[in-house]
N, CA and C atoms as a LAMMPS dump frame, in Angstrom:
ITEM: TIMESTEP
0
ITEM: NUMBER OF ATOMS
357
ITEM: BOX BOUNDS ff ff ff
-5.0000000000000000e+02 5.0000000000000000e+02
-5.0000000000000000e+02 5.0000000000000000e+02
-5.0000000000000000e+02 5.0000000000000000e+02
ITEM: ATOMS id mol type element x y z
1 1 1 N 0.738 -1.231 0.06
2 1 2 C 0.121 0.015 -0.039
3 1 3 C 0.926 1.211 -0.019
4 2 1 N 0.487 2.208 -0.797
5 2 2 C 1.303 3.352 -0.919
6 2 3 C 0.877 4.489 0.068
7 3 1 N 1.962 4.88 0.838
8 3 2 C 1.492 6.07 1.76
9 3 3 C 1.476 7.427 1.061
10 4 1 N 1.957 7.588 -0.01
11 4 2 C 1.918 8.852 -0.636
12 4 3 C 1.432 8.78 -2.146
13 5 1 N 0.024 8.742 -2.498
14 5 2 C -0.397 8.45 -3.772
15 5 3 C 0.107 9.562 -4.718
16 6 1 N 0.004 9.308 -6.056
17 6 2 C 0.509 10.449 -6.858
18 6 3 C -0.274 11.69 -6.737
19 7 1 N 0.299 12.673 -6.754
20 7 2 C -0.37 14.176 -6.795
21 7 3 C -0.455 14.707 -8.222
22 8 1 N -1.53 15.037 -8.56
23 8 2 C -1.891 15.753 -9.799
24 8 3 C -1.474 17.272 -9.575
25 9 1 N -0.791 17.818 -10.408
26 9 2 C -0.521 19.136 -10.344
27 9 3 C -0.601 20.011 -11.599
28 10 1 N -0.501 21.273 -11.492
29 10 2 C -0.603 21.855 -12.758
30 10 3 C 0.909 21.857 -13.58
31 11 1 N 0.816 21.843 -14.737
32 11 2 C 1.967 21.792 -15.372
33 11 3 C 3.035 22.911 -15.143
34 12 1 N 2.682 24.098 -14.61
35 12 2 C 3.706 25.118 -14.328
36 12 3 C 4.411 24.612 -12.922
37 13 1 N 3.817 23.687 -12.279
38 13 2 C 4.391 23.188 -11.052
39 13 3 C 5.487 22.209 -11.223
40 14 1 N 5.7 21.93 -12.549
41 14 2 C 6.851 20.907 -12.651
42 14 3 C 8.288 21.548 -12.399
43 15 1 N 9.178 20.617 -11.933
44 15 2 C 10.601 21.316 -11.556
45 15 3 C 11.163 22.007 -12.831
46 16 1 N 11.944 23.017 -12.433
47 16 2 C 12.57 24.061 -13.605
48 16 3 C 13.304 23.065 -14.565
49 17 1 N 13.992 21.999 -14.131
50 17 2 C 14.771 21.126 -15.085
51 17 3 C 13.881 20.46 -16.173
52 18 1 N 12.791 20.126 -15.686
53 18 2 C 11.759 19.388 -16.627
54 18 3 C 11.271 20.549 -17.519
55 19 1 N 10.87 21.72 -17.048
56 19 2 C 10.377 22.657 -17.928
57 19 3 C 11.268 23.253 -18.913
58 20 1 N 12.577 23.246 -18.391
59 20 2 C 13.73 23.642 -19.333
60 20 3 C 13.845 22.7 -20.453
61 21 1 N 13.821 21.332 -20.093
62 21 2 C 14.075 20.357 -21.099
63 21 3 C 12.916 20.475 -22.214
64 22 1 N 11.751 20.474 -21.788
65 22 2 C 10.498 20.429 -22.452
66 22 3 C 10.356 21.732 -23.446
67 23 1 N 10.684 22.89 -22.909
68 23 2 C 10.824 24.168 -23.732
69 23 3 C 11.956 23.934 -24.868
70 24 1 N 13.048 23.504 -24.462
71 24 2 C 14.172 23.437 -25.491
72 24 3 C 13.676 22.419 -26.383
73 25 1 N 13.313 21.149 -26.179
74 25 2 C 12.852 20.122 -27.005
75 25 3 C 11.848 20.727 -28.018
76 26 1 N 10.866 21.528 -27.629
77 26 2 C 9.757 22.066 -28.529
78 26 3 C 10.435 22.916 -29.447
79 27 1 N 11.464 23.631 -28.981
80 27 2 C 12.209 24.676 -29.723
81 27 3 C 13.276 24.095 -30.695
82 28 1 N 13.534 22.696 -30.542
83 28 2 C 14.562 21.965 -31.392
84 28 3 C 15.881 22.635 -30.896
85 29 1 N 16.003 22.823 -29.665
86 29 2 C 17.384 23.458 -29.184
87 29 3 C 18.05 22.317 -28.393
88 30 1 N 18.642 21.466 -29.159
89 30 2 C 19.392 20.413 -28.471
90 30 3 C 20.434 20.666 -27.447
91 31 1 N 21.258 21.853 -27.742
92 31 2 C 22.221 22.299 -26.818
93 31 3 C 21.79 22.454 -25.499
94 32 1 N 20.567 23.32 -25.456
95 32 2 C 19.978 23.528 -24.013
96 32 3 C 19.331 22.366 -23.377
97 33 1 N 18.518 21.436 -24.327
98 33 2 C 17.876 20.266 -23.886
99 33 3 C 18.902 19.316 -23.17
100 34 1 N 19.965 19.192 -23.639
101 34 2 C 20.89 18.214 -23.304
102 34 3 C 21.444 18.719 -21.783
103 35 1 N 21.433 19.953 -21.513
104 35 2 C 21.908 20.429 -20.156
105 35 3 C 20.944 19.897 -19.044
106 36 1 N 19.892 19.414 -19.446
107 36 2 C 18.858 18.959 -18.339
108 36 3 C 19.057 17.665 -17.841
109 37 1 N 19.885 16.988 -18.43
110 37 2 C 20.294 15.482 -18.236
111 37 3 C 21.693 15.224 -17.531
112 38 1 N 21.642 14.154 -16.678
113 38 2 C 22.981 13.817 -16.24
114 38 3 C 23.755 13.158 -17.352
115 39 1 N 25.05 13.125 -17.067
116 39 2 C 25.954 12.581 -18.208
117 39 3 C 25.658 11.222 -18.507
118 40 1 N 25.071 10.428 -17.539
119 40 2 C 24.709 8.974 -17.8
120 40 3 C 23.287 8.659 -17.963
121 41 1 N 22.67 9.675 -18.205
122 41 2 C 21.097 9.617 -18.397
123 41 3 C 20.838 8.634 -19.484
124 42 1 N 19.462 8.05 -19.217
125 42 2 C 18.872 7.138 -20.109
126 42 3 C 17.57 7.665 -20.555
127 43 1 N 17.218 7.632 -21.982
128 43 2 C 16.05 7.944 -22.611
129 43 3 C 15.462 6.742 -23.384
130 44 1 N 14.315 6.424 -23.048
131 44 2 C 13.599 5.254 -23.711
132 44 3 C 12.37 5.853 -24.442
133 45 1 N 12.475 5.792 -25.726
134 45 2 C 11.372 6.254 -26.682
135 45 3 C 11.217 5.325 -27.794
136 46 1 N 9.875 5.164 -27.996
137 46 2 C 9.387 4.209 -29.169
138 46 3 C 10.124 2.975 -29.248
139 47 1 N 10.474 2.391 -28.084
140 47 2 C 11.054 0.996 -27.92
141 47 3 C 12.605 1.124 -28.112
142 48 1 N 13.102 2.255 -28.145
143 48 2 C 14.541 2.286 -28.344
144 48 3 C 15.14 2.986 -27.052
145 49 1 N 16.4 2.543 -26.714
146 49 2 C 17.179 3.301 -25.414
147 49 3 C 18.362 3.986 -25.824
148 50 1 N 18.555 5.071 -25.217
149 50 2 C 19.497 6.028 -25.596
150 50 3 C 20.342 6.298 -24.252
151 51 1 N 21.583 6 -24.142
152 51 2 C 22.226 6.057 -22.85
153 51 3 C 23.423 6.909 -23.007
154 52 1 N 23.511 8.022 -22.161
155 52 2 C 24.424 9.151 -22.082
156 52 3 C 24.134 10.285 -22.922
157 53 1 N 24.609 11.36 -22.727
158 53 2 C 24.103 12.591 -23.246
159 53 3 C 24.627 12.68 -24.787
160 54 1 N 25.634 11.958 -25.324
161 54 2 C 25.901 11.756 -26.771
162 54 3 C 24.837 11.252 -27.469
163 55 1 N 24.447 10.037 -27.079
164 55 2 C 23.164 9.396 -27.683
165 55 3 C 21.97 10.247 -27.479
166 56 1 N 21.667 10.681 -26.417
167 56 2 C 20.469 11.499 -26.121
168 56 3 C 20.499 12.765 -27.149
169 57 1 N 21.725 13.349 -27.296
170 57 2 C 21.723 14.566 -28.262
171 57 3 C 21.446 14.008 -29.601
172 58 1 N 21.797 12.968 -30.039
173 58 2 C 21.642 12.284 -31.347
174 58 3 C 20.214 12.101 -31.566
175 59 1 N 19.361 11.495 -30.554
176 59 2 C 18.044 11.268 -30.558
177 59 3 C 17.265 12.554 -30.73
178 60 1 N 17.687 13.532 -29.96
179 60 2 C 16.918 14.71 -29.958
180 60 3 C 16.918 15.543 -31.371
181 61 1 N 18.382 15.394 -31.905
182 61 2 C 18.353 15.83 -33.189
183 61 3 C 17.547 15.243 -34.366
184 62 1 N 17.611 13.834 -34.217
185 62 2 C 16.642 13.072 -35.148
186 62 3 C 15.41 13.342 -34.961
187 63 1 N 14.924 13.317 -33.642
188 63 2 C 13.485 13.55 -33.501
189 63 3 C 13.009 14.861 -34.012
190 64 1 N 13.636 15.794 -33.81
191 64 2 C 13.462 17.205 -34.352
192 64 3 C 13.165 17.282 -35.84
193 65 1 N 13.772 16.465 -36.656
194 65 2 C 13.615 16.505 -37.985
195 65 3 C 12.993 15.346 -38.617
196 66 1 N 12.509 14.199 -37.948
197 66 2 C 11.822 13.216 -38.624
198 66 3 C 10.477 13.442 -38.981
199 67 1 N 9.736 14.112 -38.186
200 67 2 C 8.238 14.363 -38.432
201 67 3 C 8.032 15.893 -37.952
202 68 1 N 6.967 16.48 -38.639
203 68 2 C 6.519 17.77 -38.255
204 68 3 C 5.348 17.559 -37.201
205 69 1 N 5.239 18.265 -36.237
206 69 2 C 4.278 17.895 -35.199
207 69 3 C 4.052 19.259 -34.257
208 70 1 N 2.892 19.192 -33.611
209 70 2 C 2.659 20.25 -32.529
210 70 3 C 2.499 19.308 -31.262
211 71 1 N 3.063 20.097 -30.028
212 71 2 C 2.928 19.277 -28.912
213 71 3 C 2.548 20.3 -27.752
214 72 1 N 1.572 19.63 -27.079
215 72 2 C 0.812 20.643 -26.066
216 72 3 C 0.911 19.686 -24.685
217 73 1 N 1.29 20.393 -23.643
218 73 2 C 1.309 19.893 -22.382
219 73 3 C 0 19.848 -21.838
220 74 1 N -0.507 18.689 -21.41
221 74 2 C -2.146 18.673 -21.052
222 74 3 C -2.073 18.358 -19.531
223 75 1 N -1.036 17.871 -18.946
224 75 2 C -1.215 17.36 -17.517
225 75 3 C 0.126 17.206 -16.878
226 76 1 N 0.127 17.082 -15.485
227 76 2 C 1.348 16.894 -14.759
228 76 3 C 1.055 16.216 -13.576
229 77 1 N 1.93 15.366 -13.046
230 77 2 C 1.743 14.572 -11.836
231 77 3 C 3.237 14.383 -11.326
232 78 1 N 3.153 14.413 -9.948
233 78 2 C 4.15 14.047 -9.19
234 78 3 C 4.028 12.668 -8.597
235 79 1 N 4.728 11.633 -8.721
236 79 2 C 4.546 10.341 -8.292
237 79 3 C 5.338 9.936 -6.961
238 80 1 N 6.378 10.72 -6.847
239 80 2 C 7.236 10.636 -5.609
240 80 3 C 8.13 11.742 -5.532
241 81 1 N 9.068 11.736 -4.507
242 81 2 C 10.1 12.866 -4.464
243 81 3 C 11.003 13.147 -5.57
244 82 1 N 11.219 12.197 -6.632
245 82 2 C 12.031 12.38 -7.549
246 82 3 C 11.353 11.991 -9.047
247 83 1 N 10.16 11.654 -8.915
248 83 2 C 9.419 11.233 -10.257
249 83 3 C 8.29 11.991 -10.693
250 84 1 N 8.17 12.331 -11.935
251 84 2 C 7.125 13.265 -12.473
252 84 3 C 6.747 12.668 -13.74
253 85 1 N 5.452 12.888 -13.984
254 85 2 C 4.856 12.42 -15.333
255 85 3 C 4.237 13.71 -16.008
256 86 1 N 4.754 14.017 -17.04
257 86 2 C 4.083 15.164 -17.99
258 86 3 C 3.424 14.57 -19.195
259 87 1 N 2.015 14.85 -19.184
260 87 2 C 1.277 14.171 -20.368
261 87 3 C 1.243 15.213 -21.543
262 88 1 N 1.549 14.731 -22.577
263 88 2 C 1.296 15.75 -23.88
264 88 3 C 0.614 15.133 -24.886
265 89 1 N -0.154 16.087 -25.722
266 89 2 C -0.904 15.668 -26.879
267 89 3 C -0.032 16.073 -28.062
268 90 1 N 0.131 15.164 -28.951
269 90 2 C 0.951 15.555 -30.209
270 90 3 C 0.128 15.192 -31.441
271 91 1 N 0.083 16.069 -32.356
272 91 2 C -0.512 16.135 -33.79
273 91 3 C 0.554 16.403 -34.772
274 92 1 N 0.374 15.509 -35.802
275 92 2 C 1.451 15.788 -36.961
276 92 3 C 1.381 14.745 -37.894
277 93 1 N 2.389 14.814 -38.764
278 93 2 C 2.597 13.904 -39.902
279 93 3 C 3.301 12.568 -39.681
280 94 1 N 3.115 12.064 -38.411
281 94 2 C 3.53 10.697 -38.034
282 94 3 C 2.452 9.669 -38.215
283 95 1 N 2.779 8.535 -38.333
284 95 2 C 1.682 7.378 -38.407
285 95 3 C 0.616 7.608 -37.421
286 96 1 N -0.676 7.669 -37.698
287 96 2 C -1.683 7.897 -36.793
288 96 3 C -2.042 9.209 -36.594
289 97 1 N -1.201 10.263 -36.8
290 97 2 C -1.571 11.622 -36.884
291 97 3 C -1.627 12.39 -35.718
292 98 1 N -2.042 11.606 -34.477
293 98 2 C -2.264 12.11 -32.97
294 98 3 C -2.071 11.072 -32.072
295 99 1 N -1.517 11.513 -30.998
296 99 2 C -1.315 10.675 -29.829
297 99 3 C -1.198 11.386 -28.495
298 100 1 N -1.384 10.747 -27.47
299 100 2 C -1.282 11.365 -26.156
300 100 3 C 0.057 10.43 -25.624
301 101 1 N 1.029 11.168 -25.232
302 101 2 C 2.246 10.473 -24.594
303 101 3 C 2.577 11.031 -23.152
304 102 1 N 2.977 10.035 -22.344
305 102 2 C 3.475 10.303 -21.017
306 102 3 C 4.917 10.225 -21.076
307 103 1 N 5.347 11.467 -20.583
308 103 2 C 6.854 11.503 -20.282
309 103 3 C 7.078 11.335 -18.862
310 104 1 N 7.778 10.222 -18.527
311 104 2 C 8.087 9.796 -17.285
312 104 3 C 9.537 10.244 -16.86
313 105 1 N 9.585 11.264 -15.966
314 105 2 C 10.825 11.688 -15.494
315 105 3 C 11.28 11.306 -14.231
316 106 1 N 12.634 10.769 -14.132
317 106 2 C 13.178 10.578 -12.838
318 106 3 C 14.354 11.559 -12.653
319 107 1 N 14.364 12.181 -11.499
320 107 2 C 15.441 13.273 -11.353
321 107 3 C 16.531 12.651 -10.297
322 108 1 N 17.686 13.153 -10.402
323 108 2 C 18.765 12.967 -9.568
324 108 3 C 19.631 14.194 -9.477
325 109 1 N 19.986 14.672 -8.518
326 109 2 C 20.737 15.831 -8.202
327 109 3 C 20.386 16.857 -9.078
328 110 1 N 19.047 17.288 -9.141
329 110 2 C 18.491 18.342 -9.9
330 110 3 C 18.537 18.108 -11.496
331 111 1 N 18.887 16.945 -11.956
332 111 2 C 18.891 16.718 -13.41
333 111 3 C 18.165 15.545 -13.633
334 112 1 N 17.804 15.357 -14.99
335 112 2 C 17.087 14.214 -15.501
336 112 3 C 17.994 13.04 -15.55
337 113 1 N 17.64 11.95 -14.969
338 113 2 C 18.546 10.773 -14.829
339 113 3 C 17.893 9.745 -15.703
340 114 1 N 16.499 9.78 -15.896
341 114 2 C 15.865 8.821 -16.84
342 114 3 C 14.65 9.527 -17.289
343 115 1 N 14.298 9.357 -18.681
344 115 2 C 13.116 9.647 -19.079
345 115 3 C 12.486 8.489 -20.072
346 116 1 N 11.3 8.171 -19.89
347 116 2 C 10.612 7.252 -20.598
348 116 3 C 9.373 7.794 -21.139
349 117 1 N 9.372 7.675 -22.483
350 117 2 C 8.149 8.215 -23.301
351 117 3 C 7.46 7.1 -23.838
352 118 1 N 6.107 7.155 -23.421
353 118 2 C 5.23 5.952 -23.9
354 118 3 C 3.716 6.586 -23.878
355 119 1 N 2.846 5.784 -24.658
356 119 2 C 1.368 6.27 -24.698
357 119 3 C 0.756 5.972 -23.294
């Protein structure tokens, strides 16, 4: 049994490091986005795992040019002291045309240590 159930919060209540990453990602600013991650961070997206800031930077660059899409932050939740979920709605020229994705962040020492993106 959980003593601390997840707390729904407003998107503007997300930690600064998460909002910095999300804003930079939307702007296709890989240099700024990568500063939000620990050096040994892991990102899991679309069944692929990217480890370390070099691989994450390559993933960010590729994802910025692979499809055209809009992204809107629709919700936020804190699941414990270091874990947050940011829910986004995407629409664009990717297969299916629209999807809601959960960005599951784990923080360590004020930076993103793990990011899992999934429906």
